DRENTORKOL-3810 file (N, C-alpha, C; in nm, 4 decimals):
REM DRENTORKOL-3810
@n.u->-0.6408; n.v->-0.2565; n.w->-1.1120; ca.u->-0.7172; ca.v->-0.1787; ca.w->-1.0171; c.u->-0.6351; c.v->-0.0583; c.w->-0.9734
@n.u->-0.6999; n.v->0.0542; n.w->-0.9629; ca.u->-0.6344; ca.v->0.1769; ca.w->-0.9196; c.u->-0.6347; c.v->0.1824; c.w->-0.7677
@n.u->-0.5212; n.v->0.2184; n.w->-0.7111; ca.u->-0.5088; ca.v->0.2323; ca.w->-0.5661; c.u->-0.4976; c.v->0.3809; c.w->-0.5317
@n.u->-0.5755; n.v->0.4235; n.w->-0.4345; ca.u->-0.5639; ca.v->0.5600; ca.w->-0.3849; c.u->-0.4736; c.v->0.5587; c.w->-0.2630
@n.u->-0.3688; n.v->0.6392; n.w->-0.2650; ca.u->-0.2774; ca.v->0.6516; ca.w->-0.1521; c.u->-0.3051; c.v->0.7861; c.w->-0.0872
@n.u->-0.3385; n.v->0.7814; n.w->0.0408; ca.u->-0.3804; ca.v->0.9024; ca.w->0.1097; c.u->-0.2679; c.v->1.0035; c.w->0.1232
@n.u->-0.3120; n.v->1.1262; n.w->0.1405; ca.u->-0.2201; ca.v->1.2359; ca.w->0.1695; c.u->-0.3011; c.v->1.3419; c.w->0.2436
@n.u->-0.2330; n.v->1.4217; n.w->0.3201; ca.u->-0.2990; ca.v->1.5245; ca.w->0.3990; c.u->-0.2674; c.v->1.6596; c.w->0.3386
@n.u->-0.3686; n.v->1.7425; n.w->0.3270; ca.u->-0.3483; ca.v->1.8797; ca.w->0.2814; c.u->-0.4214; c.v->1.9724; c.w->0.3779
@n.u->-0.3999; n.v->2.1009; n.w->0.3632; ca.u->-0.4716; ca.v->2.1974; ca.w->0.4471; c.u->-0.6210; c.v->2.1926; c.w->0.4189
@n.u->-0.6577; n.v->2.1549; n.w->0.2985; ca.u->-0.7987; ca.v->2.1525; ca.w->0.2596; c.u->-0.8663; c.v->2.0190; c.w->0.2923
@n.u->-0.7931; n.v->1.9082; n.w->0.2798; ca.u->-0.8526; ca.v->1.7757; ca.w->0.2974; c.u->-0.7728; c.v->1.6918; c.w->0.3964
@n.u->-0.8421; n.v->1.6376; n.w->0.4952; ca.u->-0.7785; ca.v->1.5463; ca.w->0.5896; c.u->-0.7611; c.v->1.4098; c.w->0.5225
@n.u->-0.6931; n.v->1.3188; n.w->0.5918; ca.u->-0.6801; ca.v->1.1823; ca.w->0.5402; c.u->-0.8185; c.v->1.1217; c.w->0.5166
@n.u->-0.9067; n.v->1.1369; n.w->0.6142; ca.u->-1.0400; ca.v->1.0773; ca.w->0.6026; c.u->-1.1237; c.v->1.1445; c.w->0.4949
@n.u->-1.1094; n.v->1.2765; n.w->0.4794; ca.u->-1.1805; ca.v->1.3454; ca.w->0.3709; c.u->-1.1378; c.v->1.2896; c.w->0.2359
@n.u->-1.0069; n.v->1.2734; n.w->0.2177; ca.u->-0.9578; ca.v->1.2263; ca.w->0.0882; c.u->-1.0013; c.v->1.0825; c.w->0.0620
@n.u->-1.0068; n.v->0.9999; n.w->0.1676; ca.u->-1.0541; ca.v->0.8622; ca.w->0.1514; c.u->-1.2008; c.v->0.8619; c.w->0.1105
@n.u->-1.2805; n.v->0.9427; n.w->0.1782; ca.u->-1.4229; ca.v->0.9504; ca.w->0.1460; c.u->-1.4437; c.v->0.9938; c.w->0.0004
@n.u->-1.3704; n.v->1.0932; n.w->-0.0431; ca.u->-1.3817; ca.v->1.1415; ca.w->-0.1808; c.u->-1.3451; c.v->1.0301; c.w->-0.2796
@n.u->-1.2354; n.v->0.9587; n.w->-0.2508; ca.u->-1.1928; ca.v->0.8495; ca.w->-0.3398; c.u->-1.2989; c.v->0.7394; c.w->-0.3449
@n.u->-1.3538; n.v->0.7021; n.w->-0.2301; ca.u->-1.4560; ca.v->0.5972; ca.w->-0.2265; c.u->-1.5827; c.v->0.6410; c.w->-0.2994
@n.u->-1.6249; n.v->0.7640; n.w->-0.2755; ca.u->-1.7445; ca.v->0.8146; ca.w->-0.3440; c.u->-1.7226; c.v->0.8237; c.w->-0.4939
@n.u->-1.5968; n.v->0.8414; n.w->-0.5351; ca.u->-1.5636; ca.v->0.8479; ca.w->-0.6767; c.u->-1.5483; c.v->0.7121; c.w->-0.7421
@n.u->-1.5606; n.v->0.6053; n.w->-0.6627; ca.u->-1.5556; ca.v->0.4704; ca.w->-0.7193; c.u->-1.4295; c.v->0.3915; c.w->-0.6922
@n.u->-1.3311; n.v->0.4508; n.w->-0.6269; ca.u->-1.2081; ca.v->0.3772; ca.w->-0.5957; c.u->-1.2388; c.v->0.2689; c.w->-0.4926
@n.u->-1.1831; n.v->0.1510; n.w->-0.5137; ca.u->-1.2098; ca.v->0.0398; ca.w->-0.4233; c.u->-1.0820; c.v->-0.0206; c.w->-0.3653
@n.u->-0.9749; n.v->0.0580; n.w->-0.3650; ca.u->-0.8487; ca.v->0.0137; ca.w->-0.3062; c.u->-0.7836; c.v->0.1362; c.w->-0.2425
@n.u->-0.7774; n.v->0.1374; n.w->-0.1100; ca.u->-0.7279; ca.v->0.2534; ca.w->-0.0360; c.u->-0.6055; c.v->0.2136; c.w->0.0445
@n.u->-0.5006; n.v->0.2961; n.w->0.0373; ca.u->-0.3825; ca.v->0.2775; ca.w->0.1219; c.u->-0.3689; c.v->0.3997; c.w->0.2117
@n.u->-0.3720; n.v->0.3753; n.w->0.3433; ca.u->-0.3515; ca.v->0.4828; ca.w->0.4396; c.u->-0.2017; c.v->0.4999; c.w->0.4596
@n.u->-0.1514; n.v->0.6147; n.w->0.4178; ca.u->-0.0081; ca.v->0.6432; ca.w->0.4267; c.u->0.0111; c.v->0.7695; c.w->0.5096
@n.u->0.0609; n.v->0.7502; n.w->0.6309; ca.u->0.0874; ca.v->0.8608; ca.w->0.7226; c.u->0.2325; c.v->0.8474; c.w->0.7686
@n.u->0.3254; n.v->0.8778; n.w->0.6806; ca.u->0.4673; ca.v->0.8469; ca.w->0.6977; c.u->0.5279; c.v->0.8919; c.w->0.8301
@n.u->0.4990; n.v->1.0108; n.w->0.8761; ca.u->0.5672; ca.v->1.0624; ca.w->0.9947; c.u->0.4846; c.v->1.0496; c.w->1.1222
@n.u->0.3766; n.v->0.9746; n.w->1.1171; ca.u->0.2882; ca.v->0.9614; ca.w->1.2327; c.u->0.3224; c.v->0.8355; c.w->1.3126
@n.u->0.2960; n.v->0.8414; n.w->1.4413; ca.u->0.3165; ca.v->0.7258; ca.w->1.5290; c.u->0.1967; c.v->0.6313; c.w->1.5165
@n.u->0.2131; n.v->0.5059; n.w->1.5579; ca.u->0.0992; ca.v->0.4139; ca.w->1.5562; c.u->-0.0197; c.v->0.4665; c.w->1.6364
@n.u->0.0068; n.v->0.5371; n.w->1.7440; ca.u->-0.1002; ca.v->0.5943; ca.w->1.8258; c.u->-0.1768; c.v->0.7023; c.w->1.7504
@n.u->-0.1087; n.v->0.7770; n.w->1.6659; ca.u->-0.1753; ca.v->0.8789; ca.w->1.5837; c.u->-0.2515; c.v->0.8150; c.w->1.4682
@n.u->-0.1975; n.v->0.7073; n.w->1.4166; ca.u->-0.2587; ca.v->0.6407; ca.w->1.3012; c.u->-0.3836; c.v->0.5627; c.w->1.3399
@n.u->-0.3832; n.v->0.5006; n.w->1.4579; ca.u->-0.4897; ca.v->0.4080; ca.w->1.4980; c.u->-0.6309; c.v->0.4638; c.w->1.4808
@n.u->-0.6667; n.v->0.5794; n.w->1.5364; ca.u->-0.8062; ca.v->0.6234; ca.w->1.5220; c.u->-0.8447; c.v->0.6536; c.w->1.3773
@n.u->-0.7512; n.v->0.7040; n.w->1.3005; ca.u->-0.7790; ca.v->0.7319; ca.w->1.1597; c.u->-0.7935; c.v->0.6014; c.w->1.0829
@n.u->-0.7063; n.v->0.5060; n.w->1.1130; ca.u->-0.7129; ca.v->0.3753; ca.w->1.0462; c.u->-0.8441; c.v->0.3049; c.w->1.0767
@n.u->-0.8890; n.v->0.3119; n.w->1.2006; ca.u->-1.0159; ca.v->0.2464; ca.w->1.2363; c.u->-1.1332; c.v->0.3076; c.w->1.1603
@n.u->-1.1361; n.v->0.4388; n.w->1.1514; ca.u->-1.2449; ca.v->0.5039; ca.w->1.0779; c.u->-1.2338; c.v->0.4782; c.w->0.9276
@n.u->-1.1122; n.v->0.4808; n.w->0.8762; ca.u->-1.0911; ca.v->0.4519; ca.w->0.7339; c.u->-1.1338; c.v->0.3092; c.w->0.7004
@n.u->-1.1009; n.v->0.2151; n.w->0.7886; ca.u->-1.1412; ca.v->0.0757; ca.w->0.7678; c.u->-1.2938; c.v->0.0646; c.w->0.7629
@n.u->-1.3629; n.v->0.1321; n.w->0.8549; ca.u->-1.5095; ca.v->0.1291; ca.w->0.8558; c.u->-1.5662; c.v->0.1849; c.w->0.7241
@n.u->-1.5078; n.v->0.2939; n.w->0.6752; ca.u->-1.5541; ca.v->0.3510; ca.w->0.5479; c.u->-1.5298; c.v->0.2533; c.w->0.4335
@n.u->-1.4132; n.v->0.1903; n.w->0.4332; ca.u->-1.3819; ca.v->0.0949; ca.w->0.3267; c.u->-1.4763; c.v->-0.0247; c.w->0.3312
@n.u->-1.5083; n.v->-0.0720; n.w->0.4486; ca.u->-1.6035; ca.v->-0.1845; ca.w->0.4604; c.u->-1.7399; c.v->-0.1442; c.w->0.4056
@n.u->-1.7827; n.v->-0.0211; n.w->0.4355; ca.u->-1.9117; ca.v->0.0285; ca.w->0.3864; c.u->-1.9164; c.v->0.0281; c.w->0.2335
@n.u->-1.8040; n.v->0.0589; n.w->0.1702; ca.u->-1.7970; ca.v->0.0660; ca.w->0.0236; c.u->-1.7430; c.v->-0.0627; c.w->-0.0388
@n.u->-1.7207; n.v->-0.1643; n.w->0.0409; ca.u->-1.6649; ca.v->-0.2917; ca.w->-0.0069; c.u->-1.5311; c.v->-0.2696; c.w->-0.0772
@n.u->-1.4476; n.v->-0.1882; n.w->-0.0133; ca.u->-1.3165; ca.v->-0.1549; ca.w->-0.0685; c.u->-1.2059; c.v->-0.2219; c.w->0.0130
@n.u->-1.0969; n.v->-0.2506; n.w->-0.0519; ca.u->-0.9782; ca.v->-0.3057; ca.w->0.0129; c.u->-0.9067; c.v->-0.1940; c.w->0.0877
@n.u->-0.8632; n.v->-0.2239; n.w->0.2105; ca.u->-0.7956; ca.v->-0.1245; ca.w->0.2932; c.u->-0.6575; c.v->-0.1748; c.w->0.3338
@n.u->-0.5553; n.v->-0.0980; n.w->0.2969; ca.u->-0.4147; ca.v->-0.1304; ca.w->0.3216; c.u->-0.3540; c.v->-0.0206; c.w->0.4087
@n.u->-0.2705; n.v->-0.0606; n.w->0.5035; ca.u->-0.1977; ca.v->0.0364; ca.w->0.5859; c.u->-0.0510; c.v->0.0350; c.w->0.5433
@n.u->0.0059; n.v->0.1515; n.w->0.5287; ca.u->0.1455; ca.v->0.1644; ca.w->0.4883; c.u->0.2373; c.v->0.1412; c.w->0.6078
@n.u->0.3309; n.v->0.0504; n.w->0.5942; ca.u->0.4423; ca.v->0.0277; ca.w->0.6873; c.u->0.4105; c.v->-0.0458; c.w->0.8176
@n.u->0.2955; n.v->-0.0284; n.w->0.8756; ca.u->0.2678; ca.v->-0.0722; ca.w->1.0126; c.u->0.2009; c.v->-0.2097; c.w->1.0165
@n.u->0.2830; n.v->-0.3130; n.w->1.0165; ca.u->0.2355; ca.v->-0.4519; ca.w->1.0129; c.u->0.1488; c.v->-0.4841; c.w->1.1345
@n.u->0.1975; n.v->-0.4521; n.w->1.2527; ca.u->0.1237; ca.v->-0.4847; ca.w->1.3747; c.u->-0.0105; c.v->-0.4136; c.w->1.3796
@n.u->-0.0137; n.v->-0.2894; n.w->1.3359; ca.u->-0.1383; ca.v->-0.2130; ca.w->1.3337; c.u->-0.2380; c.v->-0.2724; c.w->1.2347
@n.u->-0.1891; n.v->-0.3132; n.w->1.1188; ca.u->-0.2764; ca.v->-0.3773; ca.w->1.0188; c.u->-0.3391; c.v->-0.5032; c.w->1.0768
@n.u->-0.2598; n.v->-0.5795; n.w->1.1497; ca.u->-0.3124; ca.v->-0.7014; ca.w->1.2121; c.u->-0.4117; c.v->-0.6671; c.w->1.3228
@n.u->-0.3776; n.v->-0.5703; n.w->1.4056; ca.u->-0.4623; ca.v->-0.5311; ca.w->1.5185; c.u->-0.6024; c.v->-0.4915; c.w->1.4754
@n.u->-0.6145; n.v->-0.4107; n.w->1.3710; ca.u->-0.7481; ca.v->-0.3635; ca.w->1.3314; c.u->-0.8114; c.v->-0.4505; c.w->1.2231
@n.u->-0.7394; n.v->-0.5534; n.w->1.1803; ca.u->-0.7883; ca.v->-0.6449; ca.w->1.0765; c.u->-0.8095; c.v->-0.5737; c.w->0.9426
@n.u->-0.7089; n.v->-0.4923; n.w->0.9055; ca.u->-0.7075; ca.v->-0.4332; ca.w->0.7720; c.u->-0.6910; c.v->-0.5473; c.w->0.6723
@n.u->-0.7051; n.v->-0.5174; n.w->0.5446; ca.u->-0.6870; ca.v->-0.6219; ca.w->0.4430; c.u->-0.5406; c.v->-0.6542; c.w->0.4202
@n.u->-0.4535; n.v->-0.5583; n.w->0.4532; ca.u->-0.3124; ca.v->-0.5840; ca.w->0.4315; c.u->-0.2253; c.v->-0.4661; c.w->0.4665
@n.u->-0.1010; n.v->-0.4771; n.w->0.4239; ca.u->0.0012; ca.v->-0.3775; ca.w->0.4547; c.u->0.0865; c.v->-0.3560; c.w->0.3302
@n.u->0.1368; n.v->-0.2344; n.w->0.3159; ca.u->0.2323; ca.v->-0.2054; ca.w->0.2090; c.u->0.3684; c.v->-0.1808; c.w->0.2737
@n.u->0.4713; n.v->-0.2475; n.w->0.2220; ca.u->0.6065; ca.v->-0.2337; ca.w->0.2751; c.u->0.6994; c.v->-0.1783; c.w->0.1678
@n.u->0.7676; n.v->-0.0709; n.w->0.2026; ca.u->0.8683; ca.v->-0.0164; ca.w->0.1131; c.u->0.9967; c.v->-0.0970; c.w->0.1234
@n.u->1.0928; n.v->-0.0609; n.w->0.0416; ca.u->1.2175; ca.v->-0.1369; ca.w->0.0359; c.u->1.2978; c.v->-0.1314; c.w->0.1657
@n.u->1.2782; n.v->-0.0296; n.w->0.2471; ca.u->1.3535; ca.v->-0.0153; ca.w->0.3714; c.u->1.2709; c.v->-0.0535; c.w->0.4942
@n.u->1.1503; n.v->-0.1042; n.w->0.4732; ca.u->1.0637; ca.v->-0.1435; ca.w->0.5842; c.u->1.0926; c.v->-0.2872; c.w->0.6262
@n.u->1.0087; n.v->-0.3411; n.w->0.7106; ca.u->1.0218; ca.v->-0.4783; ca.w->0.7583; c.u->1.0335; c.v->-0.5745; c.w->0.6404
@n.u->1.1185; n.v->-0.6753; n.w->0.6493; ca.u->1.1273; ca.v->-0.7746; ca.w->0.5416; c.u->0.9914; c.v->-0.8438; c.w->0.5202
@n.u->0.9614; n.v->-0.8732; n.w->0.3970; ca.u->0.8340; ca.v->-0.9347; ca.w->0.3616; c.u->0.8152; c.v->-1.0679; c.w->0.4342
@n.u->0.9197; n.v->-1.1468; n.w->0.4457; ca.u->0.9090; ca.v->-1.2764; ca.w->0.5138; c.u->0.8675; c.v->-1.2593; c.w->0.6595
@n.u->0.9209; n.v->-1.1594; n.w->0.7255; ca.u->0.8843; ca.v->-1.1343; ca.w->0.8649; c.u->0.7388; c.v->-1.0872; c.w->0.8752
@n.u->0.6986; n.v->-0.9998; n.w->0.7831; ca.u->0.5596; ca.v->-0.9535; ca.w->0.7815; c.u->0.4645; c.v->-1.0708; c.w->0.7584
@n.u->0.4996; n.v->-1.1606; n.w->0.6690; ca.u->0.4154; ca.v->-1.2775; ca.w->0.6412; c.u->0.4051; c.v->-1.3659; c.w->0.7654
@n.u->0.5146; n.v->-1.3816; n.w->0.8380; ca.u->0.5126; ca.v->-1.4610; ca.w->0.9612; c.u->0.4173; c.v->-1.3995; c.w->1.0633
@n.u->0.4182; n.v->-1.2683; n.w->1.0757; ca.u->0.3333; ca.v->-1.1990; ca.w->1.1726; c.u->0.1867; c.v->-1.1997; c.w->1.1289
@n.u->0.1633; n.v->-1.1751; n.w->1.0008; ca.u->0.0263; ca.v->-1.1585; ca.w->0.9512; c.u->-0.0427; c.v->-1.2890; c.w->0.9145
@n.u->0.0334; n.v->-1.3887; n.w->0.8784; ca.u->-0.0280; ca.v->-1.5120; ca.w->0.8301; c.u->-0.0650; c.v->-1.4997; c.w->0.6836
@n.u->-0.1335; n.v->-1.6007; n.w->0.6344; ca.u->-0.1582; ca.v->-1.6096; ca.w->0.4902; c.u->-0.2775; c.v->-1.5276; c.w->0.4419
@n.u->-0.3611; n.v->-1.4795; n.w->0.5327; ca.u->-0.4850; ca.v->-1.4139; ca.w->0.4908; c.u->-0.4737; c.v->-1.2644; c.w->0.4656
@n.u->-0.3592; n.v->-1.2039; n.w->0.4963; ca.u->-0.3405; ca.v->-1.0608; ca.w->0.4736; c.u->-0.2653; c.v->-1.0383; c.w->0.3424
@n.u->-0.3014; n.v->-0.9316; n.w->0.2731; ca.u->-0.2255; ca.v->-0.8906; ca.w->0.1545; c.u->-0.0981; c.v->-0.8210; c.w->0.2000
@n.u->0.0100; n.v->-0.8460; n.w->0.1291; ca.u->0.1342; ca.v->-0.7733; ca.w->0.1536; c.u->0.1781; c.v->-0.7138; c.w->0.0208
@n.u->0.1912; n.v->-0.5825; n.w->0.0200; ca.u->0.2347; ca.v->-0.5120; ca.w->-0.1001; c.u->0.3784; c.v->-0.4679; c.w->-0.0860
@n.u->0.4449; n.v->-0.4532; n.w->-0.1979; ca.u->0.5838; ca.v->-0.4078; ca.w->-0.1994; c.u->0.6035; c.v->-0.3035; c.w->-0.3076
@n.u->0.7136; n.v->-0.2313; n.w->-0.2975; ca.u->0.7448; ca.v->-0.1239; ca.w->-0.3907; c.u->0.8516; c.v->-0.1672; c.w->-0.4904
@n.u->0.8335; n.v->-0.1279; n.w->-0.6147; ca.u->0.9355; ca.v->-0.1479; ca.w->-0.7178; c.u->0.9621; c.v->-0.0132; c.w->-0.7834
@n.u->1.0851; n.v->0.0329; n.w->-0.7751; ca.u->1.1218; ca.v->0.1598; ca.w->-0.8373; c.u->1.1949; c.v->0.1414; c.w->-0.9691
@n.u->1.2464; n.v->0.0226; n.w->-0.9920; ca.u->1.3232; ca.v->-0.0041; ca.w->-1.1131; c.u->1.2826; c.v->-0.1393; c.w->-1.1701
@n.u->1.3207; n.v->-0.1626; n.w->-1.2927; ca.u->1.2940; ca.v->-0.2913; ca.w->-1.3559; c.u->1.3635; c.v->-0.4035; c.w->-1.2785
@n.u->1.4818; n.v->-0.3765; n.w->-1.2269; ca.u->1.5552; ca.v->-0.4753; ca.w->-1.1495; c.u->1.4792; c.v->-0.5134; c.w->-1.0221
@n.u->1.4125; n.v->-0.4154; n.w->-0.9597; ca.u->1.3320; ca.v->-0.4441; ca.w->-0.8412; c.u->1.2212; c.v->-0.5441; c.w->-0.8731
@n.u->1.1615; n.v->-0.5289; n.w->-0.9891; ca.u->1.0518; ca.v->-0.6177; ca.w->-1.0290; c.u->1.1023; c.v->-0.7599; c.w->-1.0468
@n.u->1.2199; n.v->-0.7733; n.w->-1.1038; ca.u->1.2732; ca.v->-0.9055; ca.w->-1.1345; c.u->1.3466; c.v->-0.9709; c.w->-1.0183
@n.u->1.3678; n.v->-0.8982; n.w->-0.9074; ca.u->1.4459; ca.v->-0.9527; ca.w->-0.7971; c.u->1.3693; c.v->-0.9488; c.w->-0.6659
@n.u->1.2574; n.v->-1.0210; n.w->-0.6566; ca.u->1.1857; ca.v->-1.0240; ca.w->-0.5289; c.u->1.2636; c.v->-1.1040; c.w->-0.4260
@n.u->1.2235; n.v->-1.0940; n.w->-0.3006; ca.u->1.2879; ca.v->-1.1726; ca.w->-0.1960; c.u->1.2754; c.v->-1.3207; c.w->-0.2326
@n.u->1.3807; n.v->-1.3984; n.w->-0.2138; ca.u->1.3758; ca.v->-1.5398; ca.w->-0.2487; c.u->1.2630; c.v->-1.6131; c.w->-0.1767
@n.u->1.1880; n.v->-1.6916; n.w->-0.2506; ca.u->1.0772; ca.v->-1.7765; ca.w->-0.2051; c.u->0.9616; c.v->-1.6993; c.w->-0.1419
@n.u->0.9694; n.v->-1.5703; n.w->-0.1355; ca.u->0.8609; ca.v->-1.4909; ca.w->-0.0782; c.u->0.8120; c.v->-1.3964; c.w->-0.1869
@n.u->0.6824; n.v->-1.3932; n.w->-0.2075; ca.u->0.6292; ca.v->-1.3010; ca.w->-0.3069; c.u->0.5296; c.v->-1.2081; c.w->-0.2415
@n.u->0.5093; n.v->-1.0960; n.w->-0.3025; ca.u->0.4088; ca.v->-1.0022; ca.w->-0.2566; c.u->0.2817; c.v->-1.0236; c.w->-0.3370
@n.u->0.1692; n.v->-0.9881; n.w->-0.2782; ca.u->0.0415; ca.v->-1.0006; ca.w->-0.3474; c.u->0.0165; c.v->-0.8803; c.w->-0.4359
@n.u->0.0749; n.v->-0.7682; n.w->-0.3996; ca.u->0.0513; ca.v->-0.6432; ca.w->-0.4702; c.u->0.1863; c.v->-0.5774; c.w->-0.4940
@n.u->0.2115; n.v->-0.5353; n.w->-0.6147; ca.u->0.3363; ca.v->-0.4681; ca.w->-0.6476; c.u->0.3054; c.v->-0.3262; c.w->-0.6925
@n.u->0.3537; n.v->-0.2286; n.w->-0.6174; ca.u->0.3356; ca.v->-0.0887; ca.w->-0.6545; c.u->0.4547; c.v->-0.0482; c.w->-0.7403
@n.u->0.4273; n.v->-0.0158; n.w->-0.8635; ca.u->0.5326; ca.v->0.0223; ca.w->-0.9567; c.u->0.5343; c.v->0.1742; c.w->-0.9644
@n.u->0.6379; n.v->0.2329; n.w->-0.9064; ca.u->0.6473; ca.v->0.3774; ca.w->-0.8957; c.u->0.7849; c.v->0.4248; c.w->-0.9378
@n.u->0.7921; n.v->0.5442; n.w->-0.9940; ca.u->0.9251; ca.v->0.5992; ca.w->-1.0205; c.u->0.9918; c.v->0.6318; c.w->-0.8875
@n.u->1.1233; n.v->0.6165; n.w->-0.8794; ca.u->1.1926; ca.v->0.6472; ca.w->-0.7538; c.u->1.1820; c.v->0.7949; c.w->-0.7207
@n.u->1.1797; n.v->0.8240; n.w->-0.5924; ca.u->1.1746; ca.v->0.9636; ca.w->-0.5483; c.u->1.3053; c.v->1.0322; c.w->-0.5839
@n.u->1.2936; n.v->1.1625; n.w->-0.6006; ca.u->1.4092; ca.v->1.2481; ca.w->-0.6291; c.u->1.4803; c.v->1.2110; c.w->-0.7586
@n.u->1.4115; n.v->1.1393; n.w->-0.8438; ca.u->1.4667; ca.v->1.1108; ca.w->-0.9757; c.u->1.3631; c.v->1.1526; c.w->-1.0779
@n.u->1.4061; n.v->1.1723; n.w->-1.1971; ca.u->1.3133; ca.v->1.2107; ca.w->-1.3029; c.u->1.2450; c.v->1.0859; c.w->-1.3554
@n.u->1.1128; n.v->1.0905; n.w->-1.3612; ca.u->1.0364; ca.v->0.9800; ca.w->-1.4184; c.u->1.0616; c.v->0.9774; c.w->-1.5682
@n.u->1.1005; n.v->0.8633; n.w->-1.6175; ca.u->1.1272; ca.v->0.8492; ca.w->-1.7599; c.u->0.9966; c.v->0.8163; c.w->-1.8311
@n.u->0.9480; n.v->0.9055; n.w->-1.9174; ca.u->0.8169; ca.v->0.8853; ca.w->-1.9805; c.u->0.8131; c.v->0.7669; c.w->-2.0764
@n.u->0.9274; n.v->0.7106; n.w->-2.1099; ca.u->0.9292; ca.v->0.6009; ca.w->-2.2060; c.u->0.9474; c.v->0.4647; c.w->-2.1405
@n.u->0.9445; n.v->0.4578; n.w->-2.0068; ca.u->0.9486; ca.v->0.3272; ca.w->-1.9428; c.u->0.8286; c.v->0.2474; c.w->-1.9881
@n.u->0.8495; n.v->0.1256; n.w->-2.0227; ca.u->0.7415; ca.v->0.0403; ca.w->-2.0699; c.u->0.6842; c.v->-0.0369; c.w->-1.9515
@n.u->0.5936; n.v->0.0274; n.w->-1.8756; ca.u->0.5376; ca.v->-0.0335; ca.w->-1.7552; c.u->0.4623; c.v->-0.1613; c.w->-1.7864
@n.u->0.3942; n.v->-0.1671; n.w->-1.9006; ca.u->0.3214; ca.v->-0.2888; ca.w->-1.9371; c.u->0.4197; c.v->-0.4063; c.w->-1.9491
@n.u->0.5327; n.v->-0.3842; n.w->-2.0109; ca.u->0.6326; ca.v->-0.4898; ca.w->-2.0247; c.u->0.6915; c.v->-0.5275; c.w->-1.8883
@n.u->0.7141; n.v->-0.4288; n.w->-1.8040; ca.u->0.7701; ca.v->-0.4566; ca.w->-1.6728; c.u->0.6745; c.v->-0.5417; c.w->-1.5909
@n.u->0.5487; n.v->-0.5034; n.w->-1.5858; ca.u->0.4507; ca.v->-0.5780; ca.w->-1.5067; c.u->0.4274; c.v->-0.7158; c.w->-1.5667
@n.u->0.4190; n.v->-0.7249; n.w->-1.6979; ca.u->0.3999; ca.v->-0.8539; ca.w->-1.7629; c.u->0.5166; c.v->-0.9468; c.w->-1.7322
@n.u->0.6395; n.v->-0.8954; n.w->-1.7380; ca.u->0.7570; ca.v->-0.9761; ca.w->-1.7079; c.u->0.7551; c.v->-1.0256; c.w->-1.5645
@n.u->0.7079; n.v->-0.9424; n.w->-1.4734; ca.u->0.7089; ca.v->-0.9802; ca.w->-1.3321; c.u->0.6026; c.v->-1.0851; c.w->-1.2999
@n.u->0.5048; n.v->-1.1007; n.w->-1.3863; ca.u->0.3965; ca.v->-1.1955; ca.w->-1.3589; c.u->0.4226; c.v->-1.3328; c.w->-1.4192
@n.u->0.5335; n.v->-1.3514; n.w->-1.4880; ca.u->0.5636; ca.v->-1.4807; ca.w->-1.5500; c.u->0.6171; c.v->-1.5791; c.w->-1.4498
END
């Protein structure tokens, strides 16, 4: 499944981009507002959640575990420097999706002990050159064994 990760531009707001993705058939949306406070994110997240429910799409909030729980999003995405997955699972319980980031093959093979994520975002690391010959199919297949 393809996940749309929001971004803000001068032409399109977060909500505009979500609407466009949903109208285009995307059914997995991640609200990513990296430099915003929870107070800034809340009204946008609530409206985004309503749009996702209308389209029967999964709605994930980036980084903000408590906010995801508060508005009853489908889950949260945690980067490598965010809250530990075990702590997020304790706060959210078993019914929320928790996604994690993998930038390298080693990241895929070394999840937190006894804790797994439901969704693994496989992305090239920032500020590095994406290697066009990485075998993502092999990486994902290996991680699912």
